[in-house]
Short mmCIF file of the C-alpha atoms (twelve columns), coordinates in Angstrom:
data_MODEL
# 
_entry.id   MODEL 
# 
loop_
_atom_site.group_PDB 
_atom_site.id 
_atom_site.type_symbol 
_atom_site.label_atom_id 
_atom_site.label_alt_id 
_atom_site.label_comp_id 
_atom_site.label_asym_id 
_atom_site.label_seq_id 
_atom_site.Cartn_x 
_atom_site.Cartn_y 
_atom_site.Cartn_z 
_atom_site.pdbx_PDB_model_num 
ATOM 1   C CA . UNK A 1   -13.729 -99.270 -17.270 1 
ATOM 2   C CA . UNK A 2   -12.008 -98.080 -14.131 1 
ATOM 3   C CA . UNK A 3   -14.559 -96.034 -12.101 1 
ATOM 4   C CA . UNK A 4   -11.827 -94.125 -10.413 1 
ATOM 5   C CA . UNK A 5   -11.671 -90.614 -11.889 1 
ATOM 6   C CA . UNK A 6   -8.378  -89.257 -13.154 1 
ATOM 7   C CA . UNK A 7   -6.071  -87.761 -10.536 1 
ATOM 8   C CA . UNK A 8   -8.093  -89.395 -7.813  1 
ATOM 9   C CA . UNK A 9   -5.084  -89.647 -5.674  1 
ATOM 10  C CA . UNK A 10  -3.713  -86.233 -6.577  1 
ATOM 11  C CA . UNK A 11  -4.902  -82.630 -6.165  1 
ATOM 12  C CA . UNK A 12  -8.401  -81.948 -7.330  1 
ATOM 13  C CA . UNK A 13  -9.105  -79.078 -9.795  1 
ATOM 14  C CA . UNK A 14  -10.617 -75.942 -8.347  1 
ATOM 15  C CA . UNK A 15  -14.118 -75.324 -9.574  1 
ATOM 16  C CA . UNK A 16  -15.810 -71.898 -9.178  1 
ATOM 17  C CA . UNK A 17  -18.722 -71.906 -6.784  1 
ATOM 18  C CA . UNK A 18  -21.793 -69.970 -7.837  1 
ATOM 19  C CA . UNK A 19  -23.581 -68.419 -4.874  1 
ATOM 20  C CA . UNK A 20  -27.197 -67.372 -5.365  1 
ATOM 21  C CA . UNK A 21  -27.924 -63.641 -5.074  1 
ATOM 22  C CA . UNK A 22  -30.303 -64.120 -2.197  1 
ATOM 23  C CA . UNK A 23  -27.495 -65.724 -0.213  1 
ATOM 24  C CA . UNK A 24  -25.220 -62.726 -0.848  1 
ATOM 25  C CA . UNK A 25  -27.917 -60.320 0.238   1 
ATOM 26  C CA . UNK A 26  -28.473 -62.263 3.364   1 
ATOM 27  C CA . UNK A 27  -24.847 -62.122 4.446   1 
ATOM 28  C CA . UNK A 28  -24.120 -59.369 7.063   1 
ATOM 29  C CA . UNK A 29  -21.838 -56.562 5.870   1 
ATOM 30  C CA . UNK A 30  -18.718 -55.647 7.719   1 
ATOM 31  C CA . UNK A 31  -19.042 -52.726 10.063  1 
ATOM 32  C CA . UNK A 32  -17.926 -49.365 8.435   1 
ATOM 33  C CA . UNK A 33  -17.468 -47.390 11.701  1 
ATOM 34  C CA . UNK A 34  -14.411 -45.426 10.523  1 
ATOM 35  C CA . UNK A 35  -16.063 -44.563 7.210   1 
ATOM 36  C CA . UNK A 36  -19.192 -43.335 8.932   1 
ATOM 37  C CA . UNK A 37  -17.023 -41.236 11.240  1 
ATOM 38  C CA . UNK A 38  -15.331 -39.581 8.226   1 
ATOM 39  C CA . UNK A 39  -18.710 -38.872 6.662   1 
ATOM 40  C CA . UNK A 40  -19.873 -37.372 9.950   1 
ATOM 41  C CA . UNK A 41  -16.847 -35.060 10.043  1 
ATOM 42  C CA . UNK A 42  -17.412 -33.928 6.458   1 
ATOM 43  C CA . UNK A 43  -21.095 -33.198 7.078   1 
ATOM 44  C CA . UNK A 44  -20.263 -31.390 10.320  1 
ATOM 45  C CA . UNK A 45  -17.656 -29.292 8.532   1 
ATOM 46  C CA . UNK A 46  -20.089 -28.370 5.769   1 
ATOM 47  C CA . UNK A 47  -22.788 -27.378 8.253   1 
ATOM 48  C CA . UNK A 48  -20.289 -25.340 10.296  1 
ATOM 49  C CA . UNK A 49  -19.030 -23.598 7.175   1 
ATOM 50  C CA . UNK A 50  -22.578 -22.822 6.108   1 
ATOM 51  C CA . UNK A 51  -23.450 -21.410 9.526   1 
ATOM 52  C CA . UNK A 52  -20.276 -19.299 9.611   1 
ATOM 53  C CA . UNK A 53  -20.925 -17.926 6.131   1 
ATOM 54  C CA . UNK A 54  -24.471 -17.005 7.082   1 
ATOM 55  C CA . UNK A 55  -23.236 -15.314 10.246  1 
ATOM 56  C CA . UNK A 56  -20.451 -13.402 8.508   1 
ATOM 57  C CA . UNK A 57  -22.682 -12.497 5.614   1 
ATOM 58  C CA . UNK A 58  -25.315 -11.127 7.957   1 
ATOM 59  C CA . UNK A 59  -22.724 -9.153  9.888   1 
ATOM 60  C CA . UNK A 60  -21.293 -7.751  6.677   1 
ATOM 61  C CA . UNK A 61  -24.724 -6.713  5.446   1 
ATOM 62  C CA . UNK A 62  -25.423 -5.024  8.769   1 
ATOM 63  C CA . UNK A 63  -22.069 -3.262  8.673   1 
ATOM 64  C CA . UNK A 64  -22.256 -2.252  5.030   1 
ATOM 65  C CA . UNK A 65  -25.828 -1.015  5.257   1 
ATOM 66  C CA . UNK A 66  -24.907 1.127   8.252   1 
ATOM 67  C CA . UNK A 67  -21.303 1.975   7.478   1 
ATOM 68  C CA . UNK A 68  -21.842 5.642   8.263   1 
ATOM 69  C CA . UNK A 69  -23.599 5.030   11.566  1 
ATOM 70  C CA . UNK A 70  -21.623 4.955   14.784  1 
ATOM 71  C CA . UNK A 71  -22.206 2.672   17.770  1 
ATOM 72  C CA . UNK A 72  -24.178 4.097   20.618  1 
ATOM 73  C CA . UNK A 73  -22.424 5.361   23.713  1 
ATOM 74  C CA . UNK A 74  -22.239 3.174   26.785  1 
ATOM 75  C CA . UNK A 75  -21.007 4.353   30.166  1 
ATOM 76  C CA . UNK A 76  -18.207 2.426   31.838  1 
ATOM 77  C CA . UNK A 77  -17.586 3.050   35.529  1 
ATOM 78  C CA . UNK A 78  -14.202 4.697   36.085  1 
ATOM 79  C CA . UNK A 79  -13.884 5.789   39.714  1 
ATOM 80  C CA . UNK A 80  -15.489 7.122   42.925  1 
ATOM 81  C CA . UNK A 81  -19.013 5.997   43.885  1 
ATOM 82  C CA . UNK A 82  -20.965 3.632   41.632  1 
ATOM 83  C CA . UNK A 83  -24.366 4.534   43.080  1 
ATOM 84  C CA . UNK A 84  -23.914 8.308   43.244  1 
ATOM 85  C CA . UNK A 85  -26.405 10.554  41.474  1 
ATOM 86  C CA . UNK A 86  -23.985 13.279  40.367  1 
ATOM 87  C CA . UNK A 87  -21.826 12.309  37.425  1 
ATOM 88  C CA . UNK A 88  -18.548 13.322  35.744  1 
ATOM 89  C CA . UNK A 89  -17.974 11.953  32.240  1 
ATOM 90  C CA . UNK A 90  -14.698 11.315  30.430  1 
ATOM 91  C CA . UNK A 91  -14.947 12.018  26.682  1 
ATOM 92  C CA . UNK A 92  -12.128 10.808  24.461  1 
ATOM 93  C CA . UNK A 93  -10.438 12.070  21.309  1 
ATOM 94  C CA . UNK A 94  -7.967  9.484   20.052  1 
ATOM 95  C CA . UNK A 95  -6.127  9.183   16.755  1 
ATOM 96  C CA . UNK A 96  -5.923  11.389  13.691  1 
ATOM 97  C CA . UNK A 97  -8.773  13.879  13.312  1 
ATOM 98  C CA . UNK A 98  -10.446 13.864  9.893   1 
ATOM 99  C CA . UNK A 99  -14.058 15.013  9.852   1 
ATOM 100 C CA . UNK A 100 -14.616 15.370  13.585  1 
ATOM 101 C CA . UNK A 101 -17.922 13.560  13.229  1 
ATOM 102 C CA . UNK A 102 -18.615 9.957   14.140  1 
ATOM 103 C CA . UNK A 103 -18.233 8.611   17.649  1 
ATOM 104 C CA . UNK A 104 -16.960 11.947  18.950  1 
ATOM 105 C CA . UNK A 105 -20.263 13.601  17.998  1 
ATOM 106 C CA . UNK A 106 -22.126 10.692  19.588  1 
ATOM 107 C CA . UNK A 107 -20.292 11.412  22.829  1 
ATOM 108 C CA . UNK A 108 -21.244 15.101  22.660  1 
ATOM 109 C CA . UNK A 109 -24.917 14.292  22.051  1 
ATOM 110 C CA . UNK A 110 -24.966 11.771  24.881  1 
ATOM 111 C CA . UNK A 111 -23.326 14.218  27.291  1 
ATOM 112 C CA . UNK A 112 -25.750 17.003  26.375  1 
ATOM 113 C CA . UNK A 113 -28.774 14.774  26.960  1 
ATOM 114 C CA . UNK A 114 -27.353 13.542  30.268  1 
ATOM 115 C CA . UNK A 115 -26.667 17.098  31.399  1 
ATOM 116 C CA . UNK A 116 -30.186 18.208  30.531  1 
ATOM 117 C CA . UNK A 117 -31.529 15.275  32.540  1 
ATOM 118 C CA . UNK A 118 -29.686 16.698  35.534  1 
ATOM 119 C CA . UNK A 119 -27.113 13.953  36.049  1 
ATOM 120 C CA . UNK A 120 -23.942 15.114  34.295  1 
ATOM 121 C CA . UNK A 121 -22.151 17.905  36.158  1 
ATOM 122 C CA . UNK A 122 -18.687 18.107  34.567  1 
ATOM 123 C CA . UNK A 123 -16.605 16.741  31.679  1 
ATOM 124 C CA . UNK A 124 -13.014 15.575  31.412  1 
ATOM 125 C CA . UNK A 125 -11.759 15.645  27.822  1 
ATOM 126 C CA . UNK A 126 -9.108  12.987  27.275  1 
ATOM 127 C CA . UNK A 127 -6.938  13.963  24.286  1 
ATOM 128 C CA . UNK A 128 -4.479  11.556  22.693  1 
ATOM 129 C CA . UNK A 129 -4.123  12.831  19.139  1 
ATOM 130 C CA . UNK A 130 -1.500  14.327  16.827  1 
ATOM 131 C CA . UNK A 131 -4.242  16.478  15.294  1 
ATOM 132 C CA . UNK A 132 -5.626  16.346  11.775  1 
ATOM 133 C CA . UNK A 133 -7.520  18.543  9.351   1 
ATOM 134 C CA . UNK A 134 -8.310  22.154  10.203  1 
ATOM 135 C CA . UNK A 135 -12.014 21.642  9.560   1 
ATOM 136 C CA . UNK A 136 -12.187 18.490  11.701  1 
ATOM 137 C CA . UNK A 137 -10.305 20.084  14.586  1 
ATOM 138 C CA . UNK A 138 -12.463 23.207  14.425  1 
ATOM 139 C CA . UNK A 139 -15.623 21.093  14.304  1 
ATOM 140 C CA . UNK A 140 -14.641 19.375  17.529  1 
ATOM 141 C CA . UNK A 141 -13.698 22.617  19.246  1 
ATOM 142 C CA . UNK A 142 -17.005 24.202  18.245  1 
ATOM 143 C CA . UNK A 143 -19.136 21.379  19.648  1 
ATOM 144 C CA . UNK A 144 -17.135 21.151  22.857  1 
ATOM 145 C CA . UNK A 145 -17.630 24.865  23.460  1 
ATOM 146 C CA . UNK A 146 -21.306 24.502  22.613  1 
ATOM 147 C CA . UNK A 147 -21.643 21.654  25.114  1 
ATOM 148 C CA . UNK A 148 -20.037 23.724  27.848  1 
ATOM 149 C CA . UNK A 149 -22.258 26.717  27.050  1 
ATOM 150 C CA . UNK A 150 -25.601 24.941  26.628  1 
ATOM 151 C CA . UNK A 151 -25.210 22.540  29.547  1 
ATOM 152 C CA . UNK A 152 -23.237 24.920  31.784  1 
ATOM 153 C CA . UNK A 153 -20.569 22.275  32.277  1 
ATOM 154 C CA . UNK A 154 -16.966 22.870  33.328  1 
ATOM 155 C CA . UNK A 155 -14.474 21.069  31.068  1 
ATOM 156 C CA . UNK A 156 -11.038 19.900  32.150  1 
ATOM 157 C CA . UNK A 157 -8.498  18.531  29.659  1 
ATOM 158 C CA . UNK A 158 -6.326  15.494  30.314  1 
ATOM 159 C CA . UNK A 159 -3.561  15.048  27.725  1 
ATOM 160 C CA . UNK A 160 -2.286  11.567  26.935  1 
ATOM 161 C CA . UNK A 161 0.907   10.606  25.119  1 
ATOM 162 C CA . UNK A 162 0.427   13.148  22.310  1 
ATOM 163 C CA . UNK A 163 -1.842  16.189  22.245  1 
ATOM 164 C CA . UNK A 164 -0.173  18.122  19.470  1 
ATOM 165 C CA . UNK A 165 -1.300  20.552  16.771  1 
ATOM 166 C CA . UNK A 166 -5.039  19.839  16.276  1 
ATOM 167 C CA . UNK A 167 -4.935  17.870  19.530  1 
ATOM 168 C CA . UNK A 168 -3.767  21.031  21.266  1 
ATOM 169 C CA . UNK A 169 -6.259  23.133  19.275  1 
ATOM 170 C CA . UNK A 170 -9.292  21.217  20.628  1 
ATOM 171 C CA . UNK A 171 -7.859  21.518  24.146  1 
ATOM 172 C CA . UNK A 172 -8.675  25.222  24.016  1 
ATOM 173 C CA . UNK A 173 -12.333 24.296  24.703  1 
ATOM 174 C CA . UNK A 174 -11.672 25.038  28.385  1 
ATOM 175 C CA . UNK A 175 -11.852 28.786  27.730  1 
ATOM 176 C CA . UNK A 176 -9.981  30.952  30.186  1 
ATOM 177 C CA . UNK A 177 -10.809 28.910  33.300  1 
ATOM 178 C CA . UNK A 178 -7.731  28.450  35.521  1 
ATOM 179 C CA . UNK A 179 -5.951  25.119  36.055  1 
ATOM 180 C CA . UNK A 180 -7.940  23.201  33.491  1 
ATOM 181 C CA . UNK A 181 -5.296  21.648  31.214  1 
ATOM 182 C CA . UNK A 182 -3.333  18.696  32.601  1 
ATOM 183 C CA . UNK A 183 -0.512  16.907  30.788  1 
ATOM 184 C CA . UNK A 184 1.063   13.643  31.819  1 
ATOM 185 C CA . UNK A 185 4.809   13.744  32.561  1 
ATOM 186 C CA . UNK A 186 5.600   12.074  29.223  1 
ATOM 187 C CA . UNK A 187 3.132   14.060  27.096  1 
ATOM 188 C CA . UNK A 188 4.223   15.745  23.873  1 
ATOM 189 C CA . UNK A 189 2.167   18.783  22.992  1 
ATOM 190 C CA . UNK A 190 2.353   22.054  21.092  1 
ATOM 191 C CA . UNK A 191 3.297   21.718  17.412  1 
ATOM 192 C CA . UNK A 192 1.404   24.941  16.772  1 
ATOM 193 C CA . UNK A 193 1.265   25.460  13.036  1 
ATOM 194 C CA . UNK A 194 -0.254  24.454  9.712   1 
ATOM 195 C CA . UNK A 195 0.926   21.972  7.104   1 
ATOM 196 C CA . UNK A 196 -0.356  21.006  3.669   1 
ATOM 197 C CA . UNK A 197 1.211   17.605  2.950   1 
ATOM 198 C CA . UNK A 198 2.383   17.317  -0.649  1 
ATOM 199 C CA . UNK A 199 4.534   14.834  -2.533  1 
ATOM 200 C CA . UNK A 200 5.858   15.341  -6.049  1 
ATOM 201 C CA . UNK A 201 5.632   11.998  -7.860  1 
ATOM 202 C CA . UNK A 202 6.336   13.363  -11.344 1 
ATOM 203 C CA . UNK A 203 9.698   11.590  -11.766 1 
ATOM 204 C CA . UNK A 204 8.294   8.316   -10.451 1 
ATOM 205 C CA . UNK A 205 5.377   8.521   -12.862 1 
ATOM 206 C CA . UNK A 206 7.768   9.245   -15.717 1 
ATOM 207 C CA . UNK A 207 9.897   6.208   -14.892 1 
ATOM 208 C CA . UNK A 208 6.810   4.013   -14.847 1 
ATOM 209 C CA . UNK A 209 5.437   5.487   -18.042 1 
ATOM 210 C CA . UNK A 210 2.400   7.013   -16.360 1 
ATOM 211 C CA . UNK A 211 0.983   10.200  -17.861 1 
ATOM 212 C CA . UNK A 212 -1.568  12.479  -16.232 1 
ATOM 213 C CA . UNK A 213 -4.258  13.601  -18.668 1 
ATOM 214 C CA . UNK A 214 -6.757  15.272  -16.325 1 
ATOM 215 C CA . UNK A 215 -9.037  17.829  -17.929 1 
ATOM 216 C CA . UNK A 216 -9.355  20.956  -15.798 1 
ATOM 217 C CA . UNK A 217 -11.232 24.228  -16.190 1 
ATOM 218 C CA . UNK A 218 -8.262  26.347  -15.168 1 
ATOM 219 C CA . UNK A 219 -4.533  26.232  -14.362 1 
ATOM 220 C CA . UNK A 220 -5.146  26.235  -10.589 1 
ATOM 221 C CA . UNK A 221 -7.769  23.506  -10.614 1 
ATOM 222 C CA . UNK A 222 -4.987  20.898  -10.461 1 
ATOM 223 C CA . UNK A 223 -2.959  22.706  -7.824  1 
ATOM 224 C CA . UNK A 224 -1.435  20.316  -5.346  1 
ATOM 225 C CA . UNK A 225 -1.531  17.347  -7.704  1 
ATOM 226 C CA . UNK A 226 1.081   14.652  -7.114  1 
ATOM 227 C CA . UNK A 227 1.816   14.599  -10.835 1 
ATOM 228 C CA . UNK A 228 3.827   17.822  -10.995 1 
ATOM 229 C CA . UNK A 229 5.988   20.165  -8.997  1 
ATOM 230 C CA . UNK A 230 4.173   23.038  -7.295  1 
ATOM 231 C CA . UNK A 231 4.460   26.165  -9.430  1 
ATOM 232 C CA . UNK A 232 5.207   29.624  -8.069  1 
ATOM 233 C CA . UNK A 233 1.589   30.651  -8.590  1 
ATOM 234 C CA . UNK A 234 0.322   27.592  -6.744  1 
ATOM 235 C CA . UNK A 235 2.842   28.172  -3.971  1 
ATOM 236 C CA . UNK A 236 1.539   31.677  -3.293  1 
ATOM 237 C CA . UNK A 237 -2.037  30.414  -3.079  1 
ATOM 238 C CA . UNK A 238 -1.071  27.638  -0.665  1 
ATOM 239 C CA . UNK A 239 0.965   30.026  1.471   1 
ATOM 240 C CA . UNK A 240 -2.105  32.249  1.794   1 
ATOM 241 C CA . UNK A 241 -4.217  29.307  2.933   1 
ATOM 242 C CA . UNK A 242 -1.579  28.270  5.461   1 
ATOM 243 C CA . UNK A 243 -1.296  31.829  6.764   1 
ATOM 244 C CA . UNK A 244 -5.049  32.119  7.339   1 
ATOM 245 C CA . UNK A 245 -5.163  28.791  9.177   1 
ATOM 246 C CA . UNK A 246 -2.130  29.746  11.263  1 
ATOM 247 C CA . UNK A 247 -3.712  33.044  12.315  1 
ATOM 248 C CA . UNK A 248 -6.879  31.232  13.348  1 
ATOM 249 C CA . UNK A 249 -4.862  28.735  15.389  1 
ATOM 250 C CA . UNK A 250 -3.130  31.497  17.341  1 
ATOM 251 C CA . UNK A 251 -6.393  33.366  17.931  1 
ATOM 252 C CA . UNK A 252 -7.958  30.201  19.371  1 
ATOM 253 C CA . UNK A 253 -4.986  29.780  21.711  1 
ATOM 254 C CA . UNK A 254 -5.339  33.365  22.896  1 
ATOM 255 C CA . UNK A 255 -8.952  32.623  23.839  1 
ATOM 256 C CA . UNK A 256 -7.927  29.551  25.821  1 
ATOM 257 C CA . UNK A 257 -4.659  30.938  27.229  1 
ATOM 258 C CA . UNK A 258 -5.374  34.532  28.395  1 
ATOM 259 C CA . UNK A 259 -1.693  35.271  29.081  1 
ATOM 260 C CA . UNK A 260 -1.038  35.303  25.322  1 
ATOM 261 C CA . UNK A 261 -3.681  37.975  24.781  1 
ATOM 262 C CA . UNK A 262 -1.491  40.334  26.748  1 
ATOM 263 C CA . UNK A 263 1.738   39.034  25.235  1 
ATOM 264 C CA . UNK A 264 1.148   37.807  21.659  1 
ATOM 265 C CA . UNK A 265 4.884   37.987  20.945  1 
ATOM 266 C CA . UNK A 266 5.421   35.188  23.471  1 
ATOM 267 C CA . UNK A 267 3.011   33.011  21.513  1 
ATOM 268 C CA . UNK A 268 4.762   33.841  18.244  1 
ATOM 269 C CA . UNK A 269 8.005   32.519  19.737  1 
ATOM 270 C CA . UNK A 270 6.328   29.241  20.638  1 
ATOM 271 C CA . UNK A 271 4.301   28.815  17.444  1 
ATOM 272 C CA . UNK A 272 7.113   27.461  15.288  1 
ATOM 273 C CA . UNK A 273 5.648   23.999  14.812  1 
ATOM 274 C CA . UNK A 274 7.915   22.658  17.540  1 
ATOM 275 C CA . UNK A 275 6.606   19.942  19.813  1 
ATOM 276 C CA . UNK A 276 7.164   20.435  23.552  1 
ATOM 277 C CA . UNK A 277 7.530   18.123  26.517  1 
ATOM 278 C CA . UNK A 278 5.103   18.464  29.407  1 
ATOM 279 C CA . UNK A 279 7.639   20.355  31.506  1 
ATOM 280 C CA . UNK A 280 8.389   22.754  28.657  1 
ATOM 281 C CA . UNK A 281 4.680   23.274  28.001  1 
ATOM 282 C CA . UNK A 282 4.036   24.171  31.638  1 
ATOM 283 C CA . UNK A 283 7.024   26.512  31.743  1 
ATOM 284 C CA . UNK A 284 5.810   28.300  28.600  1 
ATOM 285 C CA . UNK A 285 2.183   28.577  29.710  1 
ATOM 286 C CA . UNK A 286 0.755   26.155  27.149  1 
ATOM 287 C CA . UNK A 287 -0.380  23.746  29.893  1 
ATOM 288 C CA . UNK A 288 -1.474  24.408  33.475  1 
ATOM 289 C CA . UNK A 289 -0.271  21.381  35.404  1 
ATOM 290 C CA . UNK A 290 1.438   18.037  35.119  1 
ATOM 291 C CA . UNK A 291 -0.828  15.237  36.266  1 
ATOM 292 C CA . UNK A 292 -2.561  12.062  35.214  1 
ATOM 293 C CA . UNK A 293 -6.230  11.654  34.402  1 
ATOM 294 C CA . UNK A 294 -7.068  11.147  38.086  1 
ATOM 295 C CA . UNK A 295 -5.840  14.673  38.852  1 
ATOM 296 C CA . UNK A 296 -7.913  16.040  35.992  1 
ATOM 297 C CA . UNK A 297 -10.967 14.219  37.366  1 
ATOM 298 C CA . UNK A 298 -10.415 15.706  40.824  1 
ATOM 299 C CA . UNK A 299 -10.157 19.164  39.281  1 
ATOM 300 C CA . UNK A 300 -13.413 18.656  37.363  1 
ATOM 301 C CA . UNK A 301 -15.173 17.584  40.566  1 
ATOM 302 C CA . UNK A 302 -13.894 20.677  42.359  1 
ATOM 303 C CA . UNK A 303 -14.815 22.959  39.435  1 
ATOM 304 C CA . UNK A 304 -18.400 21.701  39.543  1 
ATOM 305 C CA . UNK A 305 -18.576 22.053  43.338  1 
ATOM 306 C CA . UNK A 306 -19.326 18.361  43.832  1 
ATOM 307 C CA . UNK A 307 -18.798 16.126  46.836  1 
ATOM 308 C CA . UNK A 308 -16.127 13.483  46.176  1 
ATOM 309 C CA . UNK A 309 -18.137 11.017  48.238  1 
ATOM 310 C CA . UNK A 310 -21.259 11.481  46.142  1 
ATOM 311 C CA . UNK A 311 -20.040 11.489  42.558  1 
ATOM 312 C CA . UNK A 312 -19.720 8.795   39.924  1 
ATOM 313 C CA . UNK A 313 -17.041 9.107   37.236  1 
ATOM 314 C CA . UNK A 314 -17.780 7.273   33.994  1 
ATOM 315 C CA . UNK A 315 -15.934 6.875   30.739  1 
ATOM 316 C CA . UNK A 316 -17.782 6.949   27.428  1 
ATOM 317 C CA . UNK A 317 -17.176 3.831   25.342  1 
ATOM 318 C CA . UNK A 318 -18.598 2.563   22.086  1 
ATOM 319 C CA . UNK A 319 -21.347 0.011   22.534  1 
ATOM 320 C CA . UNK A 320 -20.265 -3.455  21.408  1 
ATOM 321 C CA . UNK A 321 -21.675 -4.619  18.096  1 
ATOM 322 C CA . UNK A 322 -21.713 -7.971  16.317  1 
ATOM 323 C CA . UNK A 323 -19.052 -6.791  13.886  1 
ATOM 324 C CA . UNK A 324 -16.768 -5.797  16.772  1 
ATOM 325 C CA . UNK A 325 -17.144 -9.196  18.425  1 
ATOM 326 C CA . UNK A 326 -16.361 -11.036 15.191  1 
ATOM 327 C CA . UNK A 327 -13.578 -8.881  13.800  1 
ATOM 328 C CA . UNK A 328 -12.364 -6.773  16.713  1 
ATOM 329 C CA . UNK A 329 -13.277 -3.290  17.931  1 
ATOM 330 C CA . UNK A 330 -11.267 -1.623  15.173  1 
ATOM 331 C CA . UNK A 331 -13.415 -3.117  12.446  1 
ATOM 332 C CA . UNK A 332 -16.239 -0.898  11.248  1 
ATOM 333 C CA . UNK A 333 -17.000 -2.518  7.859   1 
ATOM 334 C CA . UNK A 334 -16.251 0.776   6.201   1 
ATOM 335 C CA . UNK A 335 -15.485 -0.212  2.648   1 
ATOM 336 C CA . UNK A 336 -17.026 2.957   1.153   1 
ATOM 337 C CA . UNK A 337 -15.624 5.051   4.013   1 
ATOM 338 C CA . UNK A 338 -12.114 3.717   3.381   1 
ATOM 339 C CA . UNK A 339 -12.491 4.597   -0.284  1 
ATOM 340 C CA . UNK A 340 -13.439 8.112   0.783   1 
ATOM 341 C CA . UNK A 341 -10.319 8.236   2.931   1 
ATOM 342 C CA . UNK A 342 -8.231  7.352   -0.124  1 
ATOM 343 C CA . UNK A 343 -9.779  10.286  -1.944  1 
ATOM 344 C CA . UNK A 344 -8.983  12.497  1.028   1 
ATOM 345 C CA . UNK A 345 -5.369  11.359  0.890   1 
ATOM 346 C CA . UNK A 346 -5.153  12.660  -2.688  1 
ATOM 347 C CA . UNK A 347 -6.797  15.986  -1.798  1 
ATOM 348 C CA . UNK A 348 -4.526  18.840  -0.656  1 
ATOM 349 C CA . UNK A 349 -5.670  19.856  2.814   1 
ATOM 350 C CA . UNK A 350 -4.412  22.333  5.359   1 
ATOM 351 C CA . UNK A 351 -3.876  20.467  8.602   1 
ATOM 352 C CA . UNK A 352 -3.175  21.096  12.244  1 
ATOM 353 C CA . UNK A 353 -1.177  17.888  12.274  1 
ATOM 354 C CA . UNK A 354 2.051   16.680  13.857  1 
ATOM 355 C CA . UNK A 355 3.288   14.273  11.145  1 
ATOM 356 C CA . UNK A 356 5.306   14.082  7.951   1 
ATOM 357 C CA . UNK A 357 2.844   11.743  6.216   1 
ATOM 358 C CA . UNK A 358 -0.381  12.510  4.336   1 
ATOM 359 C CA . UNK A 359 -3.684  11.508  5.892   1 
ATOM 360 C CA . UNK A 360 -4.382  7.830   5.449   1 
ATOM 361 C CA . UNK A 361 -7.121  5.572   6.794   1 
ATOM 362 C CA . UNK A 362 -7.409  6.555   10.433  1 
ATOM 363 C CA . UNK A 363 -9.994  8.670   12.198  1 
ATOM 364 C CA . UNK A 364 -10.302 9.927   15.708  1 
ATOM 365 C CA . UNK A 365 -12.505 7.877   17.971  1 
# 
């Protein structure tokens, strides 16, 4: 027999090689650097997301549990001498006035405490508002007058871009002191009057197949509803409410502008709801002088008999909170408060307000 195996001179068949398990285990694995990097990124992302959720959740809980509370007042240096002992404070009313409470009341309380401590000597009220509800505007006016009376502080008004209707109403806190209301050259003011915003959505509701089935105790309980046109009876009631609010507005102006006490007919001519420029307001006696906030500050210093070289002027600001840093200074985590504002929008209200829209979700700061 020929010992030479078949195909000895040709290609040999491939036979599978069995490698013991211990040999496989002993072989070094290829480096998975890119894979480990991806895993690291995923883990880092998960940890970051968890930390952010915890942070946001905590901030939300803080905001929601204290949605009615306002930030504390901090004093920001505005002008003159930083180390002076005598102080003039700038209080601000900005935006639409709803309740009048909130940060405005915090400013009043802070000013009263500072005055009782002997530091605060005068106040400049910065008004940049188209007005708002009658009750909110009157609330602000009341507490400003109370501050001036209790703390014996002179108040000077500095009007911003708009100080109309309720914004003009609160400016009457100066009483009959001379040269105490300043308007910037571009200010719009006046708009003396009352409005009850109302929109008749009956046809729209009909087109959409929406029916109003409210149950009321009397025919006037639903007065002012968006679901129907105002009836003659409702109209007379609303006109009476507007008339009472209008009379109160004019009486408040007479207390702050003595010239109209002697000549009420002159006020009647101006109280048409018209908005006036600064020049027109000065010419008609609604405003004392045209000037920026610096002029109002100088007048407050002079009214209090202070030395310009020994007075510090500060502006009241809201203290920063975690929610403000995360979501901006406009965020107040006011879910329930915003719901309340929606209810207010649906409630007929007499307003000292320069607008053609109903009250929405803004409040004066």
